FIVEXSE-662970 format. One record per atom (N, C-alpha, C): residue in three letters; x, y, z. Coordinates in steps of 0.05 Angstrom, whole numbers, plus 5000, padded with zeros to 4 digits. Layout:
N
AlaXYZ ...
***
This chain:
76
Met305248971063 Met302549001053 Met302549211030 Ala301449141008 Ala301349320985 Ala299349550990 Pro299849790980 Pro297950010983 Pro295449960968 Arg293250060978 Arg290650040964 Arg290150270945 Phe291550500951 Phe291350740934 Phe294050860931 Tyr294351010909 Tyr296751160903 Tyr295951450899 Ser297751630905 Ser297351910897 Ser297551930867 Val296552140856 Val296752180827 Val299752190819 Ala301352320835 Ala304252340829 Ala305552060829 Gln304851890848 Gln305951620849 Gln305051460825 Ala302451470818 Ala301451320795 Ala302751420769 Ala302951690767 Ala304251800743 Ala307151710740 Ala308551700762 Ala311351600761 Ala311451310752 Met309551150761 Met309450870752 Met309150840722 Phe307651030710 Phe307151030681 Phe309251190666 Gly311051320680 Gly313051480666 Gly311951720653 Met310051850666 Met308752090655 Met308652300676 Ser308052540669 Ser307852760688 Ser305252730703 Pro305152820728 Pro302652820743 Pro300452980728 Met301253200715 Met299253370701 Met297853210679 Thr299353040665 Thr298252870644 Thr296152680655 Leu296752570678 Leu294852390691 Leu292452540702 Tyr292952770713 Tyr290652940722 Tyr288753000699 Arg289953060676 Arg288253120652 Arg286652880644 Ala287952640644 Ala286552400637 Ala284252340656 Ile284752380682 Ile282652340702 Ile280352540697 Ala280952790693 Ala278953000688 Ala277252940663 Ala278552820644 Ala277152750619 Ala275552490621 Gly275752360644 Gly274252100647 Gly275651870634 Glu278251900629 Glu279851700615 Glu281451520634 Phe281351580659 Phe282851420679 Phe281451430705 Pro281251200719 Pro279651190744 Pro281151320767 Ala279651460784 Ala280651580808 Ala278351620828 Val279151670853 Val277151720874 Val277752000884 Arg275652160887 Arg276052430897 Arg275052440926 Ile276752530944 Ile276052560972 Ile276752850980 Arg274653000984 Arg274953290992 Arg276953430974 Gly276753390949 Gly278353530930 Gly281053400923 Arg281753190938 Arg284253050932 Arg283652800916 Leu285152760895 Leu284852530878 Leu286852310886 Ile285852060888 Ile287551830892 Ile286851620872 Val288751460865 Val288451250844 Val288350980858 Pro286250830853 Pro286050560865 Pro288150370853 Ala289650230870 Ala291650040861 Ala290349830844 Lys287949750851 Lys286549540836 Lys286149620807 Ala285649880802 Ala285249970775 Ala287849940759 Ile290050010771 Ile292649980757 Ile293249690752 Glu292749520771 Glu293149230768 Glu291349120746 Ala288849200746 Ala286949090726 Ala287749170698 Ile288649420695 Ile289549510668 Ile291949350659 Ala293849320677 Ala296249170670 Ala295548880664 Asp293848750680 Asp293048480676 Asp291748440649 Leu289948630642 Leu288548610616 Leu290548640593 Ala292448820595 Ala294448860574 Ala296048610570 Ile296748480592 Ile298348230591 Ile296648000580 Ala294247970591 Ala292547750582 Ala291847760553 Glu291248000543 Glu290448030515 Glu292848100497 Gln295148130509 Gln297648200494 Gln297048430475 Thr296048640486 Thr295348870470 Thr295649130487 Val295149350474 Val295149610487 Val292349660498 Val292149730523 Val289549800535 Val289150100534 Asp287050190521 Asp286350470519 Asp284550530543 Thr285550670563 Thr283950720587 Thr281450890581 Ala281451040559 Ala279151200553 Ala276751020547 Gly277150790536 Gly274950600532 Gly274650410555 Trp276750360570 Trp276650170592 Trp275050270615 Val275350520623 Val274050620647 Val271050590647 Pro269550680626 Pro266650650626 Pro265750350626 Glu267250190611 Glu266449900610 Glu266749770637 Gln268949810650 Gln269449690676 Gln267549800697 Ala267150060697 Ala265350180717 Ala262450080714 Ala261650050689 Ala258949950684 Ala258449670695 Arg260649510695 Arg260449240705 Arg261149230735 Gly261849450747 Gly262449460775 Gly265149340782 Glu266949340762 Glu269649210766 Glu271749420774 Ala271249670770 Ala273349870776 Ala272650010801 
***
């Protein structure tokens, strides 16, 4: 069974970036995350949706623009 959430460190490793870079993107509202009592976790669905969109549109997905659009539609 695939995980529903990843730690920030796990998600950052998937993207080949440092956890601090991902923490900064989350803090800036440029990447989706869930905060539970101070701990941030990244929904696996968000990572999958971003990857699916990049593949479907054969383009680069800028998460800074993606997060508000998806959240407004209730998709993230």
